[in-house]
C-alpha positions as CSV (number, residue, x, y, z in Angstrom):
1,M,-16.3,-12.1,-6.3
2,S,-19.6,-13.9,-7.0
3,E,-21.2,-11.0,-8.5
4,Q,-20.2,-7.7,-10.0
5,I,-22.3,-4.0,-9.4
6,V,-22.3,-2.5,-12.8
7,L,-23.3,0.7,-13.8
8,V,-24.9,1.1,-17.4
9,T,-25.9,4.1,-19.0
10,G,-27.7,4.5,-22.1
11,S,-29.6,1.3,-20.5
12,S,-32.6,1.9,-22.6
13,G,-30.9,2.4,-26.1
14,G,-30.2,-0.6,-28.5
15,I,-26.7,-1.5,-27.6
16,G,-27.2,-0.4,-23.8
17,A,-30.0,-2.7,-23.4
18,A,-28.5,-5.3,-25.1
19,V,-25.2,-5.1,-22.6
20,V,-28.4,-4.9,-19.7
21,S,-29.5,-8.2,-20.9
22,T,-25.9,-9.9,-21.5
23,L,-24.7,-8.7,-17.9
24,N,-27.8,-10.2,-16.4
25,R,-27.3,-13.2,-17.8
26,R,-23.3,-13.3,-16.5
27,G,-25.6,-12.8,-13.2
28,D,-24.2,-9.4,-12.4
29,V,-26.1,-6.6,-10.1
30,V,-27.1,-4.4,-13.3
31,I,-27.6,-0.9,-12.7
32,G,-29.5,1.2,-15.4
33,A,-30.0,4.8,-16.2
34,D,-31.3,6.9,-19.1
35,R,-33.3,9.9,-19.8
36,E,-36.3,7.1,-19.6
37,S,-36.8,3.8,-18.4
38,K,-37.4,0.7,-21.0
39,P,-40.5,-0.9,-20.4
40,D,-40.0,-4.5,-18.8
41,Q,-36.6,-3.9,-18.9
42,E,-34.9,-6.2,-16.1
43,V,-32.4,-3.9,-14.0
44,D,-31.9,-4.0,-10.3
45,S,-32.5,-0.4,-10.0
46,F,-32.8,2.8,-12.7
47,F,-31.9,5.9,-12.1
48,E,-33.0,9.0,-14.4
49,L,-30.0,10.7,-16.0
50,D,-28.9,13.4,-18.1
51,V,-25.5,13.4,-19.1
52,T,-25.1,16.6,-19.4
53,D,-26.7,17.4,-16.0
54,E,-23.0,17.6,-13.7
55,E,-24.8,18.0,-10.8
56,Q,-27.7,14.9,-11.3
57,T,-24.7,12.6,-12.6
58,R,-22.5,13.0,-9.6
59,Q,-25.6,12.5,-7.2
60,L,-26.2,8.9,-9.4
61,V,-22.8,7.6,-8.7
62,G,-23.4,8.6,-4.9
63,S,-26.7,6.8,-4.5
64,V,-25.3,3.9,-6.5
65,F,-22.6,3.5,-4.3
66,K,-24.5,4.1,-0.9
67,K,-26.8,1.9,-1.8
68,Y,-24.7,-0.9,-3.0
69,G,-21.1,-0.5,-1.5
70,R,-19.1,-0.4,-4.2
71,I,-19.3,0.0,-8.4
72,D,-17.4,-2.7,-9.8
73,A,-18.0,-1.6,-13.6
74,L,-19.1,1.3,-15.8
75,V,-20.6,0.9,-19.2
76,H,-21.0,4.4,-20.8
77,A,-23.4,3.8,-23.6
78,A,-25.2,6.8,-23.9
79,G,-24.3,9.5,-27.0
80,V,-26.3,10.8,-29.7
81,L,-25.9,10.8,-33.1
82,G,-27.1,14.6,-34.1
83,G,-29.9,16.0,-36.2
84,T,-27.8,17.5,-39.1
85,P,-25.7,15.4,-41.7
86,D,-24.1,18.4,-43.7
87,P,-21.6,19.9,-41.6
88,F,-21.9,23.1,-43.5
89,A,-25.8,23.0,-42.4
90,T,-24.6,22.4,-38.9
91,S,-25.2,24.7,-36.3
92,T,-22.0,26.1,-33.5
93,S,-25.2,25.2,-31.0
94,E,-25.7,22.0,-32.3
95,F,-22.0,21.1,-32.3
96,E,-21.5,22.2,-29.0
97,Q,-24.6,20.4,-27.8
98,I,-23.3,17.0,-29.1
99,M,-20.1,17.6,-27.8
100,R,-21.4,18.2,-24.6
101,I,-23.4,15.0,-24.8
102,N,-20.7,12.4,-25.8
103,A,-17.8,14.0,-25.0
104,A,-18.3,16.0,-21.8
105,G,-20.9,13.3,-20.3
106,T,-18.5,11.0,-21.2
107,F,-15.7,12.9,-19.0
108,T,-18.0,13.3,-16.6
109,I,-19.3,10.1,-15.5
110,A,-15.8,8.6,-15.8
111,R,-14.4,11.2,-13.6
112,E,-17.4,10.8,-11.1
113,V,-16.9,6.8,-11.0
114,G,-12.9,6.8,-11.2
115,N,-13.2,9.0,-7.8
116,I,-15.7,6.2,-6.4
117,M,-13.5,3.2,-6.9
118,R,-10.3,5.0,-5.8
119,E,-11.9,6.3,-2.7
120,S,-13.7,2.6,-2.3
121,G,-10.6,0.7,-3.2
122,T,-12.2,-0.8,-5.8
123,A,-10.1,-2.3,-8.7
124,G,-12.8,-1.7,-11.5
125,T,-13.1,-1.2,-14.8
126,M,-15.0,1.1,-16.8
127,L,-16.0,0.5,-20.8
128,L,-16.8,3.8,-23.0
129,L,-18.3,3.6,-26.2
130,S,-16.8,5.1,-28.8
131,S,-17.1,4.5,-32.9
132,V,-15.2,3.5,-35.8
133,A,-16.5,6.7,-37.2
134,A,-13.9,8.6,-35.0
135,K,-10.8,6.8,-37.0
136,E,-11.6,8.7,-40.4
137,A,-12.2,11.6,-42.2
138,R,-16.4,11.9,-43.3
139,V,-18.2,13.7,-45.2
140,D,-21.1,13.8,-42.4
141,Y,-22.1,14.0,-39.0
142,L,-18.8,15.9,-38.2
143,P,-20.1,17.1,-34.1
144,Y,-20.4,13.0,-33.8
145,N,-17.4,12.3,-35.3
146,A,-15.1,14.5,-33.5
147,S,-16.9,13.6,-30.0
148,K,-15.6,10.0,-30.5
149,I,-12.4,11.0,-30.9
150,A,-12.7,12.5,-27.6
151,V,-14.2,9.4,-26.2
152,L,-10.9,8.0,-27.1
153,H,-8.4,10.4,-25.7
154,I,-10.3,10.3,-22.3
155,M,-10.5,6.3,-22.0
156,W,-6.3,6.3,-22.7
157,S,-6.1,9.2,-20.4
158,M,-7.9,7.3,-17.3
159,A,-6.2,4.4,-18.1
160,K,-3.0,5.6,-17.5
161,I,-4.4,7.4,-14.5
162,L,-6.3,5.1,-13.1
163,G,-4.1,2.2,-13.7
164,P,-2.0,2.3,-10.4
165,D,-5.2,1.6,-8.7
166,G,-6.0,-1.5,-10.8
167,I,-8.8,0.2,-12.5
168,S,-9.0,-1.1,-16.3
169,V,-10.6,1.5,-19.1
170,N,-11.3,0.5,-22.1
171,A,-13.2,1.7,-25.4
172,V,-15.4,-0.2,-27.8
173,N,-15.8,1.0,-31.4
174,P,-19.1,-0.5,-33.0
175,G,-19.4,-0.1,-36.8
176,P,-22.8,0.0,-38.1
177,V,-25.1,-1.5,-35.8
178,N,-28.8,-2.5,-36.3
179,T,-30.2,0.2,-33.5
180,P,-32.7,3.3,-33.7
181,L,-29.2,5.3,-34.1
182,W,-28.6,3.8,-37.6
183,S,-32.4,3.7,-38.5
184,Q,-32.0,7.9,-38.0
185,L,-29.1,8.0,-40.1
186,A,-30.5,6.0,-42.8
187,E,-34.0,7.8,-42.8
188,Q,-32.0,11.2,-42.8
189,S,-30.0,9.9,-46.1
190,G,-33.6,9.9,-47.9
191,A,-33.2,6.4,-49.0
192,A,-33.0,4.2,-46.1
193,Q,-32.6,0.7,-47.2
194,A,-30.3,1.7,-50.5
195,A,-28.2,3.6,-47.8
196,R,-28.1,0.4,-45.5
197,A,-27.3,-1.9,-48.2
198,A,-24.4,0.2,-49.5
199,R,-23.1,0.8,-46.1
200,A,-23.1,-3.2,-45.7
201,Q,-21.4,-4.1,-49.0
202,Q,-18.4,-1.5,-47.7
203,L,-17.4,-4.1,-44.8
204,P,-15.7,-7.4,-45.5
205,M,-18.2,-8.9,-43.3
206,Q,-21.4,-7.0,-45.7
207,R,-23.6,-7.1,-42.7
208,F,-24.3,-4.7,-39.8
209,A,-23.8,-5.9,-36.4
210,E,-26.7,-6.8,-33.9
211,P,-26.3,-5.0,-30.4
212,A,-25.8,-8.8,-28.6
213,E,-22.7,-9.0,-30.7
214,V,-21.7,-5.7,-29.4
215,A,-22.5,-6.0,-26.0
216,R,-20.4,-10.0,-25.8
217,S,-17.5,-7.4,-26.8
218,I,-18.7,-5.6,-23.9
219,E,-18.8,-8.3,-21.6
220,F,-15.4,-9.6,-22.3
221,L,-13.9,-6.3,-21.4
222,T,-15.6,-5.7,-17.9
223,A,-15.0,-9.6,-16.6
224,P,-13.2,-9.4,-13.8
225,E,-10.3,-11.9,-14.7
226,N,-9.6,-9.5,-17.5
227,R,-8.4,-6.5,-15.3
228,Y,-5.1,-6.7,-16.8
229,L,-6.8,-5.4,-20.4
230,T,-6.7,-1.4,-20.1
231,G,-6.2,1.4,-23.0
232,L,-7.7,-0.8,-25.7
233,S,-9.6,0.2,-28.3
234,M,-11.9,-2.5,-29.5
235,D,-13.4,-2.4,-33.0
236,V,-16.5,-4.1,-33.4
237,A,-17.2,-3.1,-36.8
238,G,-17.2,-6.4,-39.3
239,G,-13.4,-5.4,-40.6
240,A,-14.1,-2.0,-41.1
241,H,-10.8,-0.1,-41.1
242,L,-8.7,-2.8,-41.5
243,G,-4.9,-1.8,-41.4
244,M,-5.9,1.6,-40.5
245,G,-5.1,1.6,-36.4
246,T,-7.3,-1.0,-35.9
C-alpha cells in the first residue's frame, strides 16, 4: 500500500493541525474534519463536523468511504476542555455537554469507522486522543478528566472487539502541550505565565510538549507496519505520572 487514507477529526486544532502536517509529509491522503476549516491547511478534502451530531458523523464517514473506497486510519483529535475549572461551580448541563463531545463523540465516530473497516475488509487502525488527566484525581476541570477516562475505556473495548478483524485501536495521552487548549486553561487560572511555569516544573522534562512531538507519536502508532500494536495507552507527557500506570 503506497499511501493511507486517513481521517483526522479536530483537524483545525493545535494537535490535529500538527497531525495533518505530519501525515502529509509521510505521504498519506489526509481528510480533515472539524467545526471550521483552518485557512491554508493542506488536506485532500475537508468536511464540517460536529461530533455531537450522530447523523452528521455517520454521513461524514460514509462520504469519505464513498469518495476514497476505504478508510485506513482514523485520528480522533476533536475535543474540548470546558469553561469552568471549579467542579463545585460546574453545572450538570456543562458536565453533560463535555461528556457528549469528548466521550460520546469518540464512541460515535469509532463505531462508525469500525463498521466501515469491517464491512470493507480493511485492516486499519484508530488512534484516539485521551490525556494524562485521566490518570489521577485533580481539583479542576472534572468533566474533562472524566471524559478522558471514558476515551481510554472506549479504546480498550474497541481494541478487543476489532482485533480479530486485524484492526488496531490505540490512544495517545498528552500532558501539557503548547496549544490553544492550554492557553485557555492558563488564562482561566488568572495567572497565565505563572501557571505555565509552575506546571512545567512538575514534569521531569520541565517543559511543555510541542504539537509536532505528539503528532510524531501518532504517526508511529498509525503506521501500517505497526498494526500489531493495539490497546496501547501511550503517555506523551515529559515523564508525568512515572510509575503510575504509564
